[in-house]
N, C-alpha and C positions, 0 to 999 in steps of 0.2 A: 527511222525516227521522224516524227512530225516536225514541222518548221518551228513551232513554239518551243519545243524541247531543245532543238539545235540552237535556236536563238539565245537561249539562256546559257548554253554551254560554251558558245564561241568566245565570248569575252574572257572566260577563264582559260580556255585553250591558248588564246593569243597573248594574254597579258599577265597571267599568274606568274609570280616570281618564285614559286615553290621549288622549281628545278633550276633556278638561276645560279650559276657558279659564283663563288665568292670573288671579291676584287683581286686578291692575290693570284687566284687561279687563271683568270683571263689576262692579267697583266704579264704573266709568264709566257714568253713566246713558245715554249715547249709544253705549255699547259700541264705543268706538274701539279699533282694533287696536294697542294701545300696544306690546306686545312686538314686533310686526311693524315698526312704523316706527322704534322705538328701535334695533332690530338693523340696520335699513337705514342709519341715521345712523352707527352704529359701523363699518359697512362702507364708508362714504363714498358711499353711494347716496342722495344727498339729494333728487334729483328723484323717485325712487321713494317716498321717505319722505313727501313732501308729498302725493303722489297717494294713498297709503294713508290719510293723515289725512283728506283731502277726501272719501273714500268715505262718511264719517259726519258730518263737520263742515263747515259753510260759513263759520264764523268762527274759523279756526285762529289768526290773528294776535291777535284780540281775546281768545280764551280762553287763548292762550299767555301773556297778561299778567294776566288777572283771574280765571281759573278758580280755584275753591277746591280743585281737584284731589283729589277723594276717592280717585282712583287712587293717589296718593302715600301717603295714610293707610293703604292696604291693601297697600302694597309690602312684599315679603318682607324687604327689607333693613332695615326698621324693627326687626327682631328682634335685629340685631347692631350697628346704627349708624343712619345716616341714610338715608331713602328716596331713591330715584332722583328727580332733578329733571325730572320728566316734562313739566310745563307749559313749562318753559324750553326743553326739547328740541323740543317742538312749535313753539314760537315761532321757534327757530333755523331749522327747515326752512321755515316759512311766510314769515318775513321775507326769507330769502335765495333761495328757490327756487320760491315760488308764482308762477304765471303765469296771469293772467286768461284768456288764450287757451286754457288747458288746462281751464278750468272746465266742468263738465258742465251743459249747458243743454238737454239732451234732455227731452222730455215726451211723454206719450201724446197721441193726436189730441184736438182740442178737443171738449168735451162741452157740452151745452146748459145745464147747471146753473150757477147763479151763487152764489158764496160771499162772505160778508163776514167780515173779520177785524178786530176792534177792538183796536188796539194793535200797535205795531211793534217791541216789545222782542224778546228772544231767543225767547220762547215763540210770540208772534204771527208773527214772521218765519219760524220753522221750520214752523209750521202752514201758512202761506201757500205756502211753497216746496213742501212735500209735496203739498198739494192741487193746486197748479199742475202738478206733474209728473204727476198723475193726469189732467190735461186739463181741470180745472175753470177757469172764469173767476173770478179772485180779485181783490177790492178790499180794500185795507187802509185803515182810518180811524185816523189818528194826531192826537191833540189838540195835540201840540207841533209847532213848525215844523221839527223835525228827526226823522230816523228813529233807532231804536236803543233807545228807552225808557230804562230806568235805566242802560244802558251809556253813554248820551250825557249824560243830565241828572243822573245820580246818582253816577257814578264820575269823579273829577277827571282832567283831561287829563294830569297828570304821571304817572298810572298807565296811562291808555289814550288816546293821541293821537286827536283827532277825525278826522284824515284816514284813519286805519286803519278806523274804523267806517264812514265813507262809502264807502271803496273796497270793503270786503267786502259791504256792503249793496247795492252796484250790481248784484249778482247778481239781486236781485229785479226790477229794471228789465229786465235782459236776458232774464229768464224771461217777461216780459210781464205782470207783476203790477202792477195800478194802485194807486198810493199817494196818498191824499188827506191832505196835511199840514195842520196848523193847523185840523183839523176835529174838533170835540169832539162825540161822540155824547151826546145828551141836551140839548145846547145848540144846536149848529149843525144837527143833524138828530135827530129823535126816534128813540129806540131801537125803538119799535114799528114805525116806518116801515121800519127795516132788517129787522126780523123778517118783516114782510109782503112786502118786496121780494125778499129773497134766499131761496134754497133751503136754505141752511144758514148758521149763524153761529158764529164762534169768538170768545169774549171772552178777551182776553189783555192786560188793562190794567195789570197790575203792582200794586205797593203803594206809592202815592205820597202817602199821607195820613199826616202826622206827628202825634205826640202830645206833650202837655206834662204834666209832673207837676202834680198838684193841690195846689200850694203857693201861699202868699200872694205876690203880685207876678208871677205867671206871665203876666199880660196887660199888663204894663208895656211901653212902647215899648223895643225892644232885646232882648226875650225872644222868641226865634224858634224855628222848627223846622228841624232839619238838612236835611230834604228840600227845603224852600223855599230855604234858603241855598245848597245845592249846585246846585240847578237854576238859580237866578239867575246864579250865578258861571259855570256851564257855558255858559249862553246869551249872557251879556253880558260876561263877563270880570271882573266886579266885583260888589259888593253895596251897594245904596244905604243909607246910614246906618251903614256899617261903622265900628266903633270901634277903639281902639288896644289895649284890654285885653279879651281874649276868654276866656270860660269855656265849655267844652263839657261837657255832662253825658251820660255813657254810656261803656260799655266795649267796644263792638263796632266793627266795621269802619267803619260810617257815622260814628261818633264820631271815629275816627282820621282819616278822610278830611276831616271838618270842621275838625279841629284843624290838620292839615297845610295845608289850603287857607287857613286864617286866617293862618298863617305867611307864605305866599306873597303874600297881599294886603297885607302890611306891618304886621301886628299887632306891637306891642312886647312884649306878654306873652300867652302862650296857656296856659291851665290846662285840664287834662282831669281831671274828677272822676268816679270810678266806685266802685261798691260792693265790687267784688272786691278781695281783699287783696294780690294780686300779679299779675304779668304772666301767669303760668301759668293763673290762673283767669279771666282776661279772655277775652271771646268774640272779640276781635280777633285777627288773625294776629300771632304773637309778633314776626315780622320787621317788621311795620308799626309795632308799638309801639316797637321798637328804633330804627327810622328816625325816628320822631317825636321820640324823646328826643334823637337826634343833632341834630335841627333845632331844639332848644330848647324843645319842649313840656314844661310842668311837670306831672308826673303826681301826682295825689292819690288813692292807693288807700285803700280802706276808708272812704270818706266818702260821705254822702248829702246831700240838699238839704233844709234846714229852711225857708228862705224867700228871696225875692229882694226887695231893698230899693231904694228910690229915690223921689224926689219926683214928677217927671214923666217919668222914664226910669230905666233900670237903672243903679244906682250900685255896688251890692255884692251879694254872695250869701253867705248864712249856711249853713255846712256843719255836719253833725253826724256823729259817729263811728259807722260801721257795725260792729257786732260779730257779725252773722250775716246771710248772704245767703239760705241755704236752711235750712229747719227739719230736724229729725231724719228726717222722712219724705221728704226730698228735694224738698219743695215750695218755690217761690219765696216767701219770707216774711221780708223784711229786719227786723232788730232793731237798735236804736240805743242808744248811750249818750247820753241827752239832756243830760247834764251836761258832755259834751265837745264843744265847738263851735269853729269856726274861721271867720273872716271874710275874704273875698277881695274886694278892690276890683276892679270890672269894669265895662265899658261895654256888654257884650253877653253874653247867655246863650243858648247854642244847645242845644236839647233834641235828643238823639240816643238816645232810649230805646225805639225800636221804631216800626213803621209799620203802618198799616191800609190798607184798600182803599176807594176812593171809588166805591162801587157804587150810589149813589142813582139814577143815570140808568136803571138796569135795573130798573124797579119791578115787573115781572112775574116776575123771576127770584128764586128763594129764596136768601137770604143768611143767614150765621150770624155768629159773633163776629168783631168787627173789620171787618165789612162783607164778609167773604170769601164767595165763591159756594159754595153747597152743591152738590156734584157726586157722582156715582157714582165712587168712587175708581178703579175699573178702567177705565171708559169715559170718564169726565169729562163725562158728559151731565148737564145741569141738569134742573130740573123741566119745562122746555119742551123737547120731544123733539128739535127740530132745532137747539137751542142748546147749545153745549159751552163749557166754560171751562177755562183752563189757566194755568200760570205762578204767579207770586206771588199772584195774585188768588184762588187756591183755598186757599192756606195749606199745600199739600202740598210744593211745592218751596221750597228755601231758598237756592239758588244758580243762577247763570246756566245751567250745563250741565243741571241738573235741570229748569229751566224749558223748555229746548229739548227735552228728552225728553218733557215733558208736551205741548208743541206737536205733537210727532210722534204721540203717543198720541191727542190730540184729532182730528188730521187723519185718522188711520186709523179712528177711531170714526165720524166724519162720513162718510167714504167708504163704510164698511159700511152705515151708516144709509140713505144715499141709494140703495144698491144692494140693500137689503132682506136684508142678510146678518147673521148672528149677531155681535153686537158683543162677546161675552164670551169666546168660545173662543180657545185658543192665544194667551193674552196674559199669561202668568205672568212673563215675563222682559223686559218692556218698559222697566223702570227698572233701577237698579242692583240687583244681587242677589249672593248668596254662591255662589262656585264650590264644587264638590265636590273640587277639587284639594287634595292633601296632599303637600307637598314639604319637604325639609330643606335648610338651607344646606350646600353642599358642604364636606367636611372640609378641603379644600385652599384654600378661599376666603381671600384676604388682607384682605378687608373694606376696600377702598380708600375714601378719604375722598370725600364728596360735593363736587362742584365748584360753587363759587358764581359767580353771574353778576357782571358788572362793574357798578359803580354810578357815577352822576354825583357829583362832589365836593360836599360838604355846602354850601359857600359858594354855589355856583352854583344848586343846587336850592332854596335858601331864598329866592332872589329872583326865581324864575321858575317857570313851569309846564312847563318842559322835562322830558321823560321821565326819570325817575330810574333805572330799571332798564335797562341798556344791552344785556342779553342775553349770549349766549355768542359767543365767537370760534369759528372752525371747530375749532381745536385743542381748546378747552375742550369743545365739543359732542361730539367724538369720544371724548375722555377720559371724559366723564360717561356717554355711551351705552354705553361698554365696561364700565361697572359693572353693567349689567343681568344678572341671573341667568338670564334667558330661562326663567322658570319653566314647567315642563311635566313630565309623567310620562314615558311612552314609554320607560321603562328597558328593557323587554323588546325593543323594536324596536332600540334602540341596541346591544344585546348579541347579537342573533340575525340572521345573514345571511339566513336563510329569510324572516323577517318583513320585513326590509328589501326583499326582492325582491317578495314577494307581498302584504304588508300594511303599506306604509310609513307610513300614517297611524296606525293602532293596531289591535290585534286586535279591539277592540270593533266597529269599523266592518266588518271582514271577517266576523265572526260574524253581525252584524245583517243585512248584505247576503245572506249565505248562507241565513239563516233565512227571509228574505223570498222569495228565489229558490227555496228548497226543494231546492237541489242545489249542488254545488261541483265545481270542476275537480279531479280526483283528483291532479293534480300537486302541489297545495298540501299536503294532509295527508300525502302520501307523501314530501314534501321535509323534513318534520320528522324529526330524528334522535333524538327522545325523550330529549335530554340533560338536560332539566329546568332549564336555565339561566334560562329565563323565570320559573319559580317562585321561584328563589333571589333574583332582583332585584325581583320584584313586591311592592309594599307590601301588596297584598291576598292574596298567596300563591296566585294563580290558577294552576291546572295546565293550561296550554294543551295540553300533550302528551296528556292524557287525552281532551280533546275531539277532537284530531286522530286518536287511536287509535280512538275510537268511530266516527269517519267512515270510517276504513279498514275496520273490521269490517263496517260496514253496506254498504259498496261491494262487499266480497268476497261477502257474503251475497246481495246483489242480482245478483251476476254468476256465480251457480252455483258458488260456492266458489272462484272464481279471482280473481286480482288484476285490477283494471280497467286497469292500466298496460300499454301495449303492450310496453314494454321488459321486462316480467316474463314474457313467453311462454317465453323460454329457461329461466327458473327453473321454470316449470310443467313443462317437458320434463325438466329435471333431477330434479325431485321424482318424476315418473312413473317415470323409469329407476331412481332411487335405491331405490324400493320394489318393483322387479321382481325375479323370481327370479334374473336374471342378475347383478344388481349389488348385492344387499344380503345381509345375514346374518340376515334375518328370515323368518318363515313366517306365512302368513295365519292369523289367529285365527278362531275359529268365527263371530264376528259380522262378519267381513270386514275388520276393521282390521288394520293391520300390527303384528306382535308380534315384537320382537327375539328372536333365538336366542342363548342364552348357555350356555356349558358348565356342567354341573351339578357337575362334579368327581367324584372317585372315591367310593367308599363301598360299602357293602353294599346 
């Protein structure tokens, strides 16, 4: 193609938004086709919806309940109201139409290399699955007697029923992945033995190490860590030495999980103390705070901990008023009014102020703050070449779906490492990223209200671990899915019959393919009627007609001055006759071109 033609095509190839994924898609670290499955639900194609979801996620039921859904945070509907209830729609499709007999259990032929994955949480499980699909022999080491990591021992069953975790994790067994439960690396088997035995290692142990505030009384019996409390309740259904008056310190989701779990264990009073001044500033989901308040949790905003008092066990906690959480530079730097204090009578204090990584077992792997493994952020490789780390243990991921994305990244890196391939190229969009799509809310949009899922009644949920969120009914799911704006550009395609026929995806793809091929079917540029409608509707003002016209000119030039279209031969004959002495009123000019003859009029 000539330079003029390419010059007209390049801006479209580089900046056309026709193939730009929607905001929800790129915000999802696993790049789930949100728009696709939501639209399928709206159309009543539920089976197709769960099949679309499972192309990326092996935990659709679990994530439909506990995902922090960054997709919803980036939903276009946030600009005018409430985001789509994407996670609940995923759950609807999975709960009602997922069939284990439809699960993809295909894999590449078995390879000789053996891989060890330490930890069976979302990150470790995803890494194990991806590596097994590549044909590797994979063994998972899990120190707990159950699979799932924090999904099982950190999230209460009233949010995520255990039978759902077990059912979805059965895919690992069906894929031929070996899982060694109740096997703690560093205790039951040395870490170095694993490094020496296996061709590759993925560390995905999560962040199961709790912290306590450095205050007087923190070591009294009854002052415990939230991760230990939630784990014991998850595994046994109770907590040894549980009191009747409970105080939880912290304002995040773990704190709320601890407080609501205490309610279900029969606590008479549950206090939740946090530095943040209101619900909006708390790190926990606002819906979970509201549900905790409904269940009787007493919220103490803008309070910090001065000390814990008691003779041989916890008896009371002294609070002090917090007047600042972050300093003017945005750094976490609480300030207190030491003269304003409050005493709360309590039998147990649960610290839910953050978690670290128990990485002492991996003595040869470099670790940083909080025991987190130091990794190359792009490849997740540690200082030991064949050892990779992912999930909460790296400090990069903050939610389950991010941990799964890291598991996938670690698996891909290890696969490349074992096959002597470059681990860094073509890896820019493996996590969540920003799309280049730019759309507006349609002028005729009525901004329908977000549909809320059904909830278990308050009295029932306070006395049991029965699941609180009951999900959508079919009618609710279709109504909510119908709110989706189906964000995309492709305005030119929607307006142009020619593009619909020859470039239904978007002009960017057509021009890109044409540039690679170096030629085009003349039917396409000759089908453009040069109306300019594409330019009128294009947010980038691309003039597709100019590119198509340059294609025509180049084709005519390469065809001896004649149209390349077979149907244009009659036009060529018409032009030949039109300029002959028999049929026109022109006479040849001196240079051979046609020169029209016109009367000069009278005169001297």
